[in-house]
N, C-alpha and C positions, 0 to 999 in steps of 0.2 A: 336436314330438310333439303330436298333436291329442287323444289320449285322456287325459282328466284323471285317471282312476283309475290308469292306467299311470304317469302322472307322479308321483302320490302314492305309489304302490308303489315306484317308483324311489328316492324320497327316504327311504322307510322302510327299504329295503334298505341304504342308505348308513349306517344307524345301527349295523350289525353290524361286527365286526372285519374286517380285511383277510383276504381269501381264506377266510372262514368259510363253511361250507356252511349254508344257511338252509333249514330245513324249510318246506314249503308250509303245514303245519298251524300253525306259529308265525306265519307271515305272515298267514294267515287270521284268527287270533285278534287280531293287532295291527291289522289293517285293520278288523275289526268294532269293536274297542275304540276306535279313533280316529275311527270314523264314515266311513271311506272307503267301505266296503261295508256295506249294511244287511242285517239278517236279516229277510226278509219272512216273516211268519207262522211264525217259528221255524225257517225253512229254512236251517240251517247249510250244507247241501250246495250250495245255490244260491250262497251267498256264496263258498264254496270254489271253485266253478266259475268265478266272476268273477275270483278271484285267479289261477287257472290261465290264464285268458284274458289278463289284464293281464300276467302273467309271460311268456306266449308272445309278446306284442307286444314286450316288452323284450328277449327272447332273439333275436327276429327282427331287432331293431335293433342287436344286438351290445352292448347295455347290461347284460345279465345273461348269465351262463353257466349251462348246464345241468350240475349236478354229479351228479345222480342222478335217478331217476324222480320222487322226491318232494322234491328239494332243488335250490336254485339258489345261485349265488354271484356276487359282483361283483369284477371286477378292481380292484386297488388304485388304479390311475390313474383309472378311472371313478368309484370311490368318492370320491376326492379332489375330482373335479369336481362330483359330486353334493353334497358337503358345502359346497363353495364356493357353489354355486347356492342352497342352503338358507340360507346365512349372508347372502346378498345379497337 
């Protein structure tokens, strides 16, 4: 995967429990807090759009599943691989 922000979002999603629905709002806050996405001039909406874009890349790659309009989730096998990647 060439998109660095999508890679980091992938690893952040692996921190959640198996088959847990992850709200985009929570991902946005985590990505801002960890420095994956920056809030330019206080534009939270811009950072949120970047999270949606990165999540769409992961969904198109079948690394994330769309759970709801505002939620994604990760299959347990994909989550295990992501955690293995993070440990190495």
